[in-house]
C-alpha positions in Angstrom: -62.3 -50.0 -15.4 -62.3 -52.5 -18.3 -60.6 -50.5 -21.1 -61.4 -51.7 -24.6 -59.5 -49.1 -26.6 -56.4 -47.0 -26.0 -56.5 -43.8 -28.1 -53.0 -42.7 -29.0 -52.8 -39.3 -30.7 -49.7 -39.3 -32.9 -47.9 -36.7 -35.0 -44.6 -36.2 -36.9 -41.4 -36.9 -35.1 -39.5 -39.2 -32.8 -41.5 -38.2 -29.7 -44.6 -39.5 -31.4 -42.9 -42.9 -31.6 -42.3 -42.8 -27.8 -45.9 -42.2 -27.2 -46.9 -44.9 -29.7 -44.7 -47.5 -28.0 -45.9 -46.6 -24.5 -49.5 -46.6 -25.6 -49.1 -50.0 -27.3 -47.4 -51.5 -24.2 -50.4 -50.2 -22.1 -52.9 -51.6 -24.6 -51.1 -55.0 -24.6 -51.1 -55.1 -20.8 -54.8 -54.3 -20.7 -55.8 -56.6 -23.5 -57.2 -53.6 -25.3 -57.1 -52.5 -28.9 -54.9 -49.5 -29.8 -56.3 -46.7 -31.9 -53.8 -44.2 -33.4 -55.2 -40.8 -34.3 -53.3 -38.4 -36.6 -55.0 -35.0 -37.0 -54.2 -32.9 -40.0 -54.2 -29.2 -38.9 -52.7 -25.9 -40.0 -49.4 -26.6 -38.4 -48.9 -29.7 -40.5 -48.5 -27.6 -43.7 -45.6 -25.7 -42.0 -43.9 -29.0 -41.1 -44.3 -30.3 -44.6 -42.7 -27.2 -46.2 -39.8 -27.5 -43.8 -39.4 -31.1 -44.7 -39.1 -30.2 -48.4 -42.4 -31.3 -49.7 -42.8 -29.1 -52.8 -46.6 -29.5 -52.8 -46.8 -27.9 -49.4 -44.9 -24.8 -50.3 -46.7 -21.4 -50.4 -48.6 -20.8 -53.6 -49.7 -24.4 -54.1 -53.3 -25.3 -54.5 -55.3 -26.6 -51.5 -55.8 -30.0 -53.2 -52.0 -30.5 -53.5 -51.5 -29.4 -49.9 -54.3 -31.7 -48.7 -52.8 -34.6 -50.6 -49.3 -34.0 -49.1 -50.9 -33.9 -45.6 -52.7 -37.2 -46.3 -49.5 -38.9 -47.5 -47.6 -37.7 -44.4 -50.3 -38.6 -42.0 -50.7 -42.1 -43.4 -46.9 -42.6 -43.4 -46.9 -41.9 -39.6 -49.9 -44.1 -39.1 -48.5 -47.0 -41.1 -45.3 -46.9 -39.1 -47.3 -47.1 -35.9 -49.4 -49.9 -37.2 -46.3 -51.8 -38.2 -45.0 -51.3 -34.7 -48.3 -52.7 -33.3 -48.0 -55.8 -35.5 -44.4 -56.4 -34.3 -45.6 -56.1 -30.7 -48.6 -58.3 -31.3 -51.1 -55.6 -30.4 -54.4 -55.2 -32.3 -54.5 -51.7 -33.7 -56.4 -49.4 -36.0 -55.6 -46.0 -37.4 -57.6 -42.9 -38.2 -56.6 -39.8 -40.2 -58.7 -36.9 -39.0 -58.9 -33.2 -39.9 -59.6 -30.0 -38.2 -58.8 -28.8 -34.7 -56.7 -31.5 -33.0 -58.4 -31.2 -29.6 -61.9 -31.3 -31.0 -61.1 -34.1 -33.4 -59.7 -36.3 -30.7 -62.5 -35.5 -28.3 -65.0 -36.5 -31.0 -63.5 -40.0 -31.2 -63.9 -40.9 -27.6 -66.2 -43.8 -26.7 -67.0 -45.4 -23.3 -64.3 -47.8 -22.3 -61.5 -45.7 -23.9 -58.2 -44.5 -22.3 -56.1 -41.7 -23.9 -52.3 -41.9 -23.9 -50.7 -38.6 -24.8 -47.2 -37.1 -24.6 -45.8 -34.4 -22.3 -42.5 -32.5 -22.7 -39.8 -31.7 -20.2 -40.0 -28.0 -21.0 -41.8 -26.7 -18.0 -40.4 -24.6 -15.2 -37.7 -26.3 -13.0 -37.7 -29.4 -15.1 -41.3 -30.3 -14.5 -43.2 -31.8 -17.4 -45.1 -29.3 -19.6 -48.3 -30.3 -21.3 -48.7 -29.0 -24.8 -52.0 -27.4 -25.7 -53.6 -30.6 -27.0 -52.5 -32.7 -24.0 -53.6 -30.0 -21.6 -57.0 -29.8 -23.3 -57.4 -33.5 -23.2 -56.6 -33.6 -19.5 -59.1 -30.8 -18.8 -61.9 -31.8 -21.1 -61.9 -35.5 -21.8 -64.7 -37.4 -20.1 -62.3 -40.5 -19.8 -58.9 -41.0 -18.1 -55.9 -39.4 -19.8 -52.5 -40.9 -19.2 -49.6 -38.5 -20.0 -46.2 -40.0 -21.0 -43.1 -37.9 -20.2 -41.2 -37.7 -23.4 -37.4 -38.0 -23.7 -37.0 -40.8 -21.2 -35.8 -44.3 -22.2 -38.5 -46.7 -23.1 -37.8 -50.5 -22.8 -40.1 -53.0 -24.3 -40.0 -56.7 -23.6 
């Protein structure tokens, strides 16, 4: 298959950087463009309030919460785009809203490959796919590569 774009769903946290690095390495090796996808969903509001964003605390207006989610999403995406520039990989970023699985599936085009993270939280140390990763593996009409998180990643 001649992959033209590697879709890399990203989120808040160090694990997201692992997936971004692995996805960029794959895109570089394939000569494909990387496309980072950050989906704003209901769980992001909770993360923002834990991180001390006053505009995301309970009782705030929806516009303030939306703005805080946009700021956080673009921060993550800009970090990933900066990493792509350092690695010499052509990349784009999209800030999406709604259900993460549906939003990612809606972005798929022919010639895409998805790179998504999996966690070592399953039974007997086997990787455990989160709900979005599992949904992508089950429903995506294109190949989905899962990256086991928490292992060392070396880039040349």
